[in-house]
C-alpha positions as CSV (number, residue, x, y, z in Angstrom):
1,X,80.8,63.7,56.5
2,X,83.9,65.9,55.8
3,X,87.4,64.7,56.0
4,X,89.3,64.9,58.9
5,X,93.0,64.9,60.5
6,X,93.4,64.6,64.6
7,X,95.9,66.3,66.8
8,X,96.9,63.6,69.6
9,X,99.8,64.7,72.2
10,X,102.8,62.4,73.7
11,X,101.1,64.6,76.6
12,X,99.3,67.1,78.0
13,X,99.8,70.9,77.2
14,X,102.7,69.7,74.1
15,X,100.5,73.0,72.6
16,X,97.9,71.3,70.4
17,X,95.5,73.8,71.0
18,X,97.2,76.3,69.4
19,X,98.7,74.3,66.6
20,X,95.2,73.5,66.1
21,X,94.3,76.5,65.7
22,X,96.9,77.4,63.2
23,X,96.3,74.6,60.7
24,X,92.6,76.0,61.0
25,X,93.8,79.2,60.1
26,X,95.9,78.0,57.2
27,X,93.1,75.3,55.9
28,X,90.9,78.6,55.8
29,X,93.2,80.7,54.1
30,X,93.9,78.3,51.4
31,X,89.6,78.1,51.1
32,X,88.5,75.3,52.8
33,X,85.1,75.2,55.3
34,X,87.2,73.9,58.2
35,X,86.1,73.6,61.2
36,X,87.3,72.3,65.0
37,X,86.5,69.4,66.9
38,X,87.4,68.5,70.3
39,X,85.9,65.2,71.8
40,X,86.5,66.1,75.6
41,X,88.2,68.9,77.4
42,X,88.5,69.4,80.9
43,X,88.8,73.5,81.5
44,X,87.5,75.9,83.5
45,X,87.9,78.3,81.1
46,X,85.1,78.1,78.9
47,X,83.7,80.3,76.4
48,X,79.7,80.9,75.7
49,X,78.4,79.4,72.1
50,X,75.6,78.7,70.2
51,X,73.5,75.7,70.5
52,X,72.2,75.1,67.3
53,X,68.2,75.0,67.0
54,X,67.8,76.7,70.4
55,X,66.0,79.5,69.7
56,X,65.4,80.7,73.5
57,X,68.2,83.7,74.4
58,X,71.0,81.9,75.8
59,X,73.7,79.4,74.5
60,X,76.5,77.1,76.1
61,X,79.2,75.9,77.1
62,X,82.9,75.0,75.7
63,X,86.2,75.0,76.1
64,X,87.9,78.6,75.7
65,X,90.1,76.4,73.2
66,X,87.0,75.5,70.4
67,X,86.3,79.1,70.8
68,X,89.9,80.2,69.6
69,X,90.0,77.6,67.3
70,X,86.3,78.4,65.7
71,X,87.6,82.1,65.3
72,X,90.7,80.9,63.1
73,X,88.1,79.2,60.7
74,X,85.9,82.3,60.9
75,X,83.1,80.3,62.3
76,X,80.5,81.4,65.2
77,X,81.3,78.9,67.5
78,X,78.6,75.9,68.4
79,X,78.2,73.6,71.5
80,X,79.2,70.6,69.2
81,X,82.5,71.3,68.9
82,X,82.8,70.6,72.4
83,X,80.5,68.0,73.7
84,X,81.9,67.0,76.2
85,X,83.1,69.4,79.0
86,X,84.7,68.9,82.5
87,X,85.2,71.6,84.9
88,X,87.0,70.7,88.2
89,X,84.9,71.8,90.7
90,X,87.9,70.0,93.8
91,X,90.9,67.8,93.4
92,X,88.7,64.4,92.7
93,X,85.6,65.9,91.1
94,X,84.3,67.8,88.4
95,X,81.2,69.4,86.8
96,X,80.3,67.3,83.0
97,X,78.7,69.7,80.7
98,X,77.1,68.0,77.7
99,X,76.3,70.1,74.6
100,X,76.5,73.2,76.6
101,X,74.7,71.9,79.0
102,X,75.3,70.8,82.3
103,X,74.5,67.2,82.6
104,X,76.0,66.6,86.4
105,X,78.6,66.2,88.6
106,X,81.2,63.2,88.6
107,X,84.4,62.2,90.9
108,X,87.1,60.7,88.7
109,X,85.6,57.2,89.1
110,X,82.3,57.7,88.5
111,X,83.1,59.7,85.7
112,X,85.6,56.7,83.7
113,X,81.8,54.6,84.0
114,X,80.1,57.4,82.5
115,X,82.1,57.6,79.6
116,X,80.5,55.2,77.7
117,X,76.9,56.9,77.7
118,X,79.3,60.1,76.3
119,X,80.4,58.3,73.3
120,X,76.9,58.6,72.0
121,X,76.3,62.9,72.5
122,X,80.2,62.9,71.2
123,X,79.8,60.5,68.0
124,X,76.2,62.8,67.5
125,X,77.8,66.0,67.5
126,X,81.0,65.0,65.0
127,X,78.5,64.6,63.1
128,X,76.9,68.3,63.4
129,X,80.1,69.6,63.3
130,X,80.7,67.8,59.9
131,X,77.9,68.6,57.9
132,X,79.0,72.0,56.1
133,X,82.9,71.6,56.4
134,X,84.9,70.4,53.5
135,X,87.7,69.7,56.5
136,X,87.1,68.9,60.8
137,X,90.5,69.6,62.7
138,X,90.1,67.6,66.0
139,X,92.2,68.4,68.9
140,X,93.0,65.2,71.2
141,X,93.1,65.6,75.1
142,X,96.0,64.2,77.5
143,X,97.9,61.3,75.8
144,X,96.8,58.6,73.8
145,X,99.2,56.8,75.6
146,X,97.4,56.5,78.9
147,X,96.3,52.9,77.9
148,X,95.4,52.5,81.6
149,X,91.7,54.3,80.2
150,X,92.2,53.1,76.8
151,X,89.0,50.5,77.1
152,X,86.8,54.0,77.7
153,X,88.3,56.1,76.1
154,X,86.0,59.4,74.4
155,X,88.9,61.8,73.6
156,X,91.7,59.9,71.6
157,X,91.6,56.8,70.0
158,X,88.6,56.0,71.2
159,X,87.1,58.3,69.7
160,X,89.6,58.1,66.5
161,X,89.2,54.9,65.7
162,X,84.8,54.7,66.4
163,X,84.8,57.8,63.7
164,X,87.8,56.6,61.4
165,X,90.2,60.2,61.7
166,X,93.9,59.7,61.2
167,X,95.7,60.6,63.6
168,X,99.2,63.1,63.9
169,X,100.9,62.6,67.4
170,X,102.3,65.6,68.6
171,X,105.8,65.4,70.5
172,X,106.9,68.1,72.9
173,X,111.0,68.9,72.7
174,X,111.2,71.9,75.0
175,X,110.2,69.4,77.9
176,X,113.0,67.1,76.9
177,X,112.9,63.0,76.3
178,X,111.2,64.2,73.0
179,X,112.4,60.8,71.3
180,X,111.6,58.5,73.8
181,X,107.8,59.9,74.6
182,X,107.0,59.4,70.3
183,X,108.9,55.6,70.1
184,X,107.6,55.2,73.5
185,X,103.8,56.1,72.1
186,X,103.9,53.4,69.3
187,X,105.8,50.6,71.5
188,X,102.9,50.8,73.9
189,X,99.7,51.3,71.6
190,X,98.1,48.6,70.7
191,X,98.3,47.7,67.2
192,X,94.8,49.0,66.1
193,X,95.6,52.4,67.5
194,X,98.5,52.7,65.9
195,X,97.7,51.6,62.4
196,X,95.6,55.4,63.3
197,X,98.9,57.5,63.1
198,X,100.0,59.1,60.1
199,X,102.7,60.7,61.3
200,X,104.4,62.9,64.0
201,X,105.4,66.3,64.1
202,X,107.7,68.0,66.5
203,X,106.5,70.9,68.7
204,X,108.2,73.7,70.0
205,X,111.7,73.4,68.8
206,X,114.4,76.6,69.7
207,X,117.7,77.1,67.8
208,X,118.8,75.3,64.6
209,X,116.0,72.5,62.8
210,X,119.1,71.0,61.3
211,X,120.6,69.4,64.6
212,X,117.5,67.0,65.2
213,X,117.9,65.6,62.0
214,X,119.3,62.7,63.6
215,X,116.6,62.7,65.9
216,X,114.4,62.4,63.0
217,X,116.3,59.4,61.8
218,X,116.2,58.1,65.2
219,X,112.2,58.4,65.3
220,X,112.1,56.8,62.1
221,X,113.7,53.7,63.1
222,X,111.9,52.9,66.2
223,X,108.3,53.6,64.5
224,X,108.7,53.6,60.5
225,X,106.3,56.7,60.7
226,X,106.9,60.0,58.9
227,X,107.6,62.9,60.2
228,X,105.6,66.1,59.1
229,X,108.0,68.6,60.1
230,X,109.5,70.3,62.9
231,X,107.5,73.6,64.4
232,X,110.1,76.4,66.0
233,X,108.9,78.1,68.8
234,X,105.4,79.9,68.1
235,X,106.0,83.2,69.8
236,X,102.9,84.4,68.3
237,X,101.3,81.7,70.3
238,X,101.5,84.3,73.6
239,X,99.2,86.8,72.0
240,X,96.6,84.2,72.2
241,X,94.0,83.7,74.8
242,X,95.8,80.2,76.8
243,X,93.0,77.5,77.0
244,X,94.5,75.3,80.6
245,X,95.6,77.0,84.0
246,X,98.9,75.1,83.2
247,X,100.2,77.8,81.6
248,X,99.9,79.9,84.8
249,X,102.7,78.3,86.8
250,X,105.4,79.5,83.9
251,X,104.0,82.9,84.0
252,X,106.2,85.1,86.1
253,X,106.6,89.2,86.3
254,X,108.2,90.7,83.7
255,X,110.3,94.0,83.7
256,X,108.8,97.6,85.6
257,X,105.9,98.8,83.6
258,X,103.7,101.6,84.5
259,X,101.2,100.1,86.0
260,X,101.4,96.5,87.9
261,X,98.2,94.3,88.1
262,X,98.4,91.5,90.8
263,X,96.1,88.0,90.1
264,X,96.1,86.3,93.0
265,X,95.8,82.2,91.3
266,X,92.8,80.8,92.9
267,X,93.0,76.7,93.5
268,X,89.7,76.9,91.1
269,X,90.9,79.7,88.9
270,X,88.0,80.1,85.9
271,X,88.1,82.1,82.7
272,X,91.8,83.6,83.6
273,X,92.1,84.8,80.0
274,X,89.8,87.8,81.1
275,X,93.4,89.0,81.7
276,X,95.0,88.5,78.4
277,X,93.9,92.4,76.7
278,X,95.8,94.0,79.9
279,X,98.9,91.9,79.5
280,X,98.8,92.7,76.1
281,X,98.9,96.6,77.2
282,X,102.9,97.8,77.0
283,X,103.0,100.1,79.6
284,X,101.1,97.1,82.2
285,X,102.8,94.3,83.9
286,X,100.1,91.5,84.7
287,X,101.4,89.2,87.7
288,X,100.1,86.1,88.9
289,X,100.5,85.3,92.4
290,X,100.6,81.6,93.2
291,X,99.5,80.4,96.4
292,X,102.0,81.2,99.5
293,X,103.3,84.7,97.8
294,X,101.6,87.9,99.0
295,X,100.3,90.4,96.7
296,X,102.8,92.4,95.5
297,X,102.7,96.0,97.8
298,X,103.6,97.9,94.5
299,X,100.4,97.1,92.6
300,X,97.9,99.4,91.6
301,X,95.2,97.0,90.5
302,X,94.1,93.5,91.7
303,X,91.9,91.6,90.1
304,X,90.1,88.7,91.5
305,X,88.9,86.2,88.5
306,X,86.8,83.9,88.0
307,X,86.2,80.6,90.2
308,X,84.2,77.5,89.6
309,X,84.3,77.2,93.0
310,X,83.4,80.7,95.4
311,X,83.4,79.4,98.7
312,X,86.2,76.8,98.3
313,X,88.7,79.5,96.9
314,X,87.6,82.3,99.2
315,X,88.3,79.7,101.9
316,X,92.0,79.2,100.3
317,X,92.1,83.4,100.1
318,X,92.2,83.4,103.7
319,X,94.7,81.1,104.5
320,X,96.8,82.2,102.4
321,X,97.0,85.9,104.1
322,X,95.6,87.4,100.9
323,X,92.8,89.3,102.2
324,X,95.1,91.7,104.6
325,X,97.0,92.1,101.8
326,X,93.9,93.3,100.1
327,X,93.3,95.2,103.2
328,X,96.3,97.4,102.7
329,X,95.7,97.2,99.4
330,X,92.7,99.2,99.9
331,X,94.1,101.5,102.3
332,X,96.8,102.7,100.1
333,X,94.2,104.0,98.0
334,X,94.8,101.0,95.3
335,X,91.7,99.4,93.1
336,X,89.9,96.4,92.7
337,X,88.1,94.8,90.1
338,X,86.1,91.3,91.0
339,X,84.7,89.3,88.1
340,X,82.3,86.7,88.3
341,X,83.1,84.3,91.1
342,X,85.2,86.9,92.1
343,X,82.9,89.6,92.5
344,X,81.0,87.3,94.4
345,X,83.8,87.3,96.8
346,X,84.0,91.0,97.5
347,X,80.9,90.9,99.3
348,X,79.9,90.9,103.3
349,X,79.1,87.2,102.7
350,X,78.2,84.3,100.4
351,X,75.4,81.4,101.1
352,X,75.2,78.0,99.5
353,X,72.2,76.8,101.3
354,X,71.4,73.9,99.0
355,X,75.1,72.8,98.9
356,X,75.4,73.5,95.1
357,X,79.2,73.7,95.6
358,X,80.0,72.0,98.3
359,X,79.8,70.5,102.1
360,X,80.4,74.6,103.3
361,X,76.8,76.4,102.9
362,X,78.0,79.5,104.1
363,X,81.2,81.8,104.5
364,X,82.2,86.0,105.2
365,X,83.7,87.3,102.3
366,X,86.2,89.6,101.7
367,X,83.5,93.0,102.5
368,X,84.9,95.6,99.9
369,X,81.2,96.1,98.6
370,X,78.2,96.0,100.6
371,X,76.6,93.0,99.1
372,X,75.5,89.0,99.1
373,X,75.3,86.4,97.3
374,X,73.4,83.4,97.4
375,X,74.1,80.6,95.1
376,X,71.4,79.2,92.8
377,X,71.1,75.9,90.9
378,X,70.1,78.0,87.8
379,X,72.9,78.9,85.5
380,X,73.4,81.7,83.3
381,X,75.5,81.1,80.1
382,X,74.7,83.6,77.8
383,X,76.4,85.7,75.1
384,X,75.9,90.2,76.1
385,X,75.9,93.6,74.7
386,X,76.6,96.0,77.7
387,X,77.8,98.9,78.4
388,X,79.8,100.9,81.3
389,X,78.3,103.1,83.6
390,X,81.0,104.8,84.9
391,X,82.6,105.5,81.8
392,X,79.5,105.6,79.1
393,X,81.3,103.4,76.8
394,X,80.6,99.8,75.5
395,X,81.5,96.2,76.5
396,X,81.2,93.2,74.7
397,X,80.9,89.7,76.9
398,X,79.8,86.6,78.2
399,X,78.4,85.3,81.5
400,X,78.6,82.1,82.9
401,X,77.6,82.1,86.6
402,X,75.3,80.6,89.3
403,X,74.1,82.8,92.1
404,X,72.3,86.0,92.9
405,X,73.8,89.1,94.4
406,X,71.5,91.9,96.4
407,X,72.8,94.3,98.3
408,X,72.9,98.5,99.1
409,X,76.2,98.7,96.7
410,X,74.0,97.8,93.6
411,X,72.9,100.6,93.4
412,X,76.1,101.6,91.7
413,X,75.9,99.3,89.4
414,X,79.2,99.0,87.2
415,X,77.1,97.6,83.7
416,X,74.3,97.5,82.0
417,X,74.1,94.2,80.1
418,X,71.6,93.5,77.7
419,X,69.3,96.5,79.2
420,X,70.0,95.2,82.8
421,X,71.9,96.6,85.9
422,X,75.0,94.4,86.6
423,X,77.4,94.2,89.5
424,X,78.4,96.6,91.9
425,X,80.8,100.1,92.7
426,X,82.3,101.2,96.0
427,X,81.3,104.6,97.2
428,X,85.0,106.1,96.3
429,X,84.8,104.5,92.9
430,X,88.0,101.7,93.3
431,X,86.1,98.5,93.6
432,X,84.1,97.4,91.2
433,X,82.3,94.0,90.4
434,X,80.4,92.4,87.8
435,X,79.2,89.3,86.5
436,X,80.5,90.1,82.0
437,X,83.3,88.6,81.6
438,X,85.8,90.1,78.8
439,X,85.4,93.4,80.4
440,X,88.9,94.4,79.6
441,X,88.4,93.2,75.8
442,X,86.8,96.2,75.2
443,X,89.5,98.7,73.8
444,X,88.0,101.9,74.4
445,X,86.9,100.5,78.3
446,X,90.2,99.6,78.5
447,X,91.6,102.4,77.6
448,X,89.9,105.2,79.5
449,X,89.6,102.5,82.6
450,X,93.8,102.3,82.7
451,X,94.0,106.0,82.1
452,X,92.4,106.6,85.2
453,X,94.6,104.5,87.3
454,X,97.6,106.8,85.1
455,X,98.1,105.1,82.2
456,X,98.0,106.9,79.2
457,X,98.0,106.2,75.6
458,X,96.8,102.2,76.2
459,X,94.0,100.9,74.2
460,X,95.3,98.6,71.2
461,X,92.8,96.9,69.3
462,X,92.8,93.5,71.3
463,X,91.2,91.6,68.8
464,X,92.9,92.7,65.8
465,X,96.3,91.6,67.9
466,X,94.9,88.0,67.8
467,X,93.5,87.6,64.7
468,X,97.0,88.8,62.9
469,X,99.2,86.1,66.0
470,X,96.5,83.5,64.3
471,X,97.7,84.7,61.0
472,X,101.4,84.4,61.8
473,X,101.3,80.6,63.5
474,X,99.5,79.8,60.1
475,X,102.0,81.2,58.0
476,X,104.8,79.8,60.3
477,X,103.1,76.5,59.9
478,X,103.1,76.2,56.4
479,X,106.5,76.9,55.8
480,X,107.7,74.8,58.5
481,X,105.1,71.8,58.3
482,X,104.1,69.9,55.2
483,X,100.9,70.7,55.2
484,X,99.6,69.5,52.0
485,X,100.6,65.4,53.6
486,X,98.9,66.8,56.9
487,X,95.3,68.1,54.6
488,X,96.2,64.9,52.1
489,X,96.0,62.5,55.3
490,X,92.4,63.7,56.4
491,X,89.9,61.3,55.3
């Protein structure tokens, strides 16, 4: 096996995904063959990855974070980089994806009982990821301090102890209480787990790092752990695709720009990183609208993103009054784009006769496209080459969806994907629906589409922006962390 090191956090959203991606890029720049790994992830922001040995068309699902980390490593992502992916469908249950394929559905309590079986898949994927690597950088989930879940844990210390992987603990100083969170983690971990920790680092520091010298001394007295360094607030991280919907709670509108894009924050929003290329455009303001707030009247474009529960989110859409806002937006001549679940919502009806999504088997759509969708059990998961029908420009992206959509407006497809017509366009061309995730990542298409909405001079090289951001983060980590010691701790 390759040598390995694992990042675990004192809590969720402490920056593990970005730090792991940055360390992956730093290791790659040192000439190492490095791979990412996350035993268990929970996110509806999924990506399509290769299934090694699968000669059929299509792929499997992994968390978007591991897709980004594979990009940082300069390798194609595989399903073994994230063997267990939980995709929340309700407040109490999730779809369980194992090694890229749907394994089943489970409520939170049932999933705890399922973990023992899933550890075998995790360890199988772990062995495969390390086969052709010098170093594997592992990302934990949540916190190892959740000792009430320790007996069946597969995401943090349960994995680290089974695979004998040393751990670097990450504390987030931006949220406050970082000394207590690091020292408290040391206090409550059992001896077996505590011995796995090689040291810690502090993330998201703002200002003069030397002001935390006494904090480092205090943590050392409580824990005896070495400090690998203090990472400042990484501005370049804002240019990377976010993994979790937690980040949406912090997004707010900024200065007025040429085009405002409104995005309703669906309860089961999925793959909202589809909006990242638009956010990166200097003349475009992307506003994520939380439940209870109206869609802004000055938005020129409304994008309805993907959803893990189309019918459930469609019902909530109406409860929020967004259907009325959207109708008013259309009367003002506004444009609408629906992606995947958002595309399905734009039709006249969504039917789920087999109860795949839940107990509601049929609901009225928003009626902006003359289409209907019927949910079907077989899921489409594949990377896709496509081109825009309207602009005749190439598109690259992926599909992850359930359901078959038909109706008169599909005679005006929005794209041709792998030789087949996809999506639908309204008669006036202002409402577009598609199953293609990554639509806006195509620079030439994005520039042409934005120009049709009055935004001139758009079309930054988005992929280059992401690569540059990864390079900047890697350089920052090399400067602020003892990367020699971190990589040297791997075994």
